[in-house]
C-alpha positions, 0 to 999 in steps of 0.5 A: 092380741095383735092390737094389744101389742101394736098399742104398746110397741108402736111397731108396724102392723105387718112386722108384728103380724108376721113375727107372731105368725113365725112364732106360731110356726115354732121359729126362734128369736135368733132365726127370725132376727137373722133369716126372716128380715123381709117378713119382720121388716128388719126387727132386731132381737130386742124388738122380737123379744118384746113381742114374745114377752107381750104375747106371753103376758096376753096369753096368761091374762086370757087364760086367767079370764077363762078360768074366772068365767068358768068359775063364775058360770058354775056359781051361777053368778055370771051376767052379760055385764060381768062377762063384758067387764071380764073380757075387756079387762086390760090387766090382772089387777082390774081382772082380780078386782072384778072377781073379788066379790065372787071369789070363794073365800075362807071362813071370814067374819063377814061370812059368819055374820051372814050365817047369823042372819045379819046381812039385812041389818047391814043393808039397812045401815048402808041405806042410811035411812034408819034413825034407831039403829040400836032398836033395829039391832034388838030384832037380830039378837039370837042364841048365837048373837046375844047382844046388840053390840055383837049384832052391830059388830057382825053387821059392820063386818059385812059392810067392811067386806062390801067396802073392801070389794069396791073397785073405786075405793081400792083404786083410790087407795092404790093411787094414794099409796103410789103417790105417798107411800113411805117405806121404813125400816127398824133394826131387830135389836137382838140381831143388831150386833151380829157380824152378818147384820153389819152389811145392812147397817145403813138400813137399821133406821131408814125411811123414804118414799117407796116410789123413789126407792131405787131397785138396788136399795129396795132389794137390799132392804128386802134381803135384810128383812128376809134374813131377819135383821130388820123389820119393814113397814109401808106407811101413808096418811091414814087419816086422809085416806079414811076421810076420803073413804068417808066422803065417798060412802057416808051421805048422812048424819046419825047412828048409821053414819057412826056405824059406817065410819066404824066399818070404814076404819075396820075395812081399812085396817083389817082388809084394804091396807094390808092387802093393798100395801102388800100389793104396792110393795109387790109391784115395787119389788117386781119393778126392782126385779125387772131392773136388776134382771135387765142389768144382770142380762146386760152384764151376762151378755158382755161377759159371754161375748168377752174377748177369746184368745182363740185356739191356743195351747194353754197352761192354766193354774188354779192358785192356792197357798197351803194345798198348792197350785193345780196346773193343767195343760190344754190342747188348742181344742181344749183337751186335757193333756196333763195335770200337775201341782206346784208349791211356790207359796208357804208353807213349802215355798218351792219357787225353784221347783215351780219354775223348773216344772213350769218351764218343762211343761211349757216346752213339752206341750208347746204352750202359747199362753198361761191362764191364772185364776184370780182367786186366793194367791193369784197375785203371788202366783202371777209374780212367780210366773211372770218372773220366768224367762221362757224361750218363746213368747208366752203371754200371761193372763189373769182370768176370773174364777167366778163360777169355776167351783160350781162347774167343777162339782157339776154333772157336766164336769163329772161327765167331761172328766170322770177320772179327775177331781174337782181341782183339776176340773176347776183349772181346766175351766179357767184355761178354757174360759181364756180360750173361749169364754162363751163356750165355757161359761154356758156350762155354768148356771148364769146366777153363779157367774158373779155379774149380777145384782141381788140375783138370788133375790129376784123372781127366779123364773123371770131371771132364768127366762131372761138369762136363757134368752141372753145366752141363746142370743150370744151363742147364735150371734157367734156361731158354734163349731158343731165338731168341737162344741159341748152339749151345753153349748149346742143346747143353746143353738136355735132349734136344738135344745138339750136332747138334740144336743146330746144326740149330736154329740153321740152321733159325732162320737160314733160316726166321726166329725160332720163333713157337711151341714147336710150330714146334720140331718142324719142325727136321730130325731133332728127333723126338718124344722130343727135343721131349718132353725139351727143350720145357719148357726152351726159351723163346719170348719174345713168341710166339703162346702166352704159356705158350711163355715159361714152364717149363710143359711143352706136355704140360700146356697143355690142363690150363692152358687148362682151369684158365683156363676154369674161372676165367673168364679167358683164359690170358694173363689167368691168368698173373700173376693171384695172386687167380685162381691162389690160388683154383684147387682143386688136388684138382679137377685131380689125375689118374693122371698129374698129381699135386699136385707137378706142379700146384703147379709149374704154378701157381707158374710161372703166378704169375711165368712165366720168372722168372730164379732168378739175382740181378741183377748189382750194381756193386762197387768195390775200394779205389782206393788198393790197386793192387799187393801192395806197397800192402798191410799187416797190419790193412787192411780191404778189399772183395773178391770170392770168385773161387775156393773150395777144401777149405782156404778161399777165394781173394779178388780184392781188386783186384790181380794176386794173390788173397788166401787166407782159410784155412778157420780164418779163415772163422769163429770156430767149426769150418768143415765146408764152405767153401761154407756160409760163402761163395759164388763171386762173393760180395762180402765184406769181409776183413782182411789178416793177413799179406803175403809179397811174395817168395812173392806170398802174402796171408793174409786173414780174413773180416770180413763178407759183403755 
């Protein structure tokens, strides 16, 4: 395993070896990256995750090898040569090709022909020495196989199976497909006029080289096929491939050659091309999945690390027309204090009553900020709220509602607010995600947050694994207040998990708030390993020990105490004391277990303990004159917020129902390799309207500048 990972990653051997050892000790990626830098050689989370991925893939391949070896041994087919080939196989394709001739098959035409005694004839034909094949075939006629035509057909089925099992031939066809395969589509005529089919109309008649088909296009094509709107074909130069196969297999002229040529055609059409074209399409889909998952993961990370407003008293509004706007008031800790409803829009249009009610609520609950969901009636509600002259400074924010309805109907929401309906829960979610996007968004299935690209079409197990790691890394990079965090948030803390998270909250509710990190050890079933992995990421505000509200791990408290003593100050006086920290001689405290990297991290943390890596939320205003797509025209310059990033550009919220697309070609005047290098999710930007297609509800934009 070690050599396999070293060859692919080119990382230092000691770094990989020690990382594998730490993983074997059940250490998590965030813990290893943060607190074991000396052992890994300062590998970051991305590098450690790559090692984990390669380790898992290697173990999966080795497990499959063991299964195949056992099966072949039981069949009595395992030779020393085959054992060596299987053991040395570097990938699953090579491994499965080796196993293919010995794999238990369903009833095949070749197997039936063997039972009818036709394998000797097939061998004679393949030997290509016989001149009178018809005469040979007469000897194999039986009551079951009653003619020479049936005999020769059966022999060809056996030959076709042998051809299908030839590794060299399979690899030649794979190379041909990799270089020259075309993917083509054709609309299903009966579905062509359906409204749902129109979003796929670009692919009603499409063809291009499969190797050049970008991730987003392939996933769109495959979705259209899955929904029954188009048919998809993989095509290549059949005649050239058959000619290559014939040159490899036929070394004579005459009747044997004729039979082999027929068998080649049969093997290609019935066995090789269907299997290998599916294989290459599956490989292309796998690569498309990987690309889409990487994009989704980047988006999710940016969204989770979005700007928090912090602990503020918030009034949140879930806008609506006919049913009114649900209003909730939240404490600085996110607790629900009050819920109400206002009707500023038709049919009631009670603007006066709305203004009075909002003014009263802001005054009564000392509201510091207002969060308005960005769904239906958002702009209209924003206009009403911004028209109110509050006595104090009350900032108004428009907040993404993506996933709020999923949360409001979830088990988590029901447990948090058993006595409230889903509209109240949705409004609470909108308010809380303004205060702390990370703490609230972890409660929602990442696929439902709305920042992916074909997230429901990609491999779901790979998607979940990737997104779970993103959430875990984000949660641990920010840190978690153990006395206020929800079960979902705590469950992503290094070493904790869902069950221990529940135990922490239960303990907190029955025993009161944690006053020190050492108290965490009292939580039922939270053992030494879980404490080691998680303690550094759990924060305790205003606790007994000021280090408990920092990322300094408890295992280094004694070291910090010694540093403070040597500087002639208390720990509380050392924290934030730039002069004292600057004077700390690193070399004095370097030991076998604590190196310069760890010491630098500790001193950096002591300067600004518990520093939130995220920027604070900023107020943003859309163009007040743009309410619908009909208000747009080419040439307009508008403010917007990036709300999704894809491989082909980014989507921008410009304050209306439809998001506009800044195509990758309109992000910069120079070539754009990575969209994320030019824009970030939730970034405030200025765009120019290039084109508006009202019938298709499509808006083409150009990036003007970034805020």
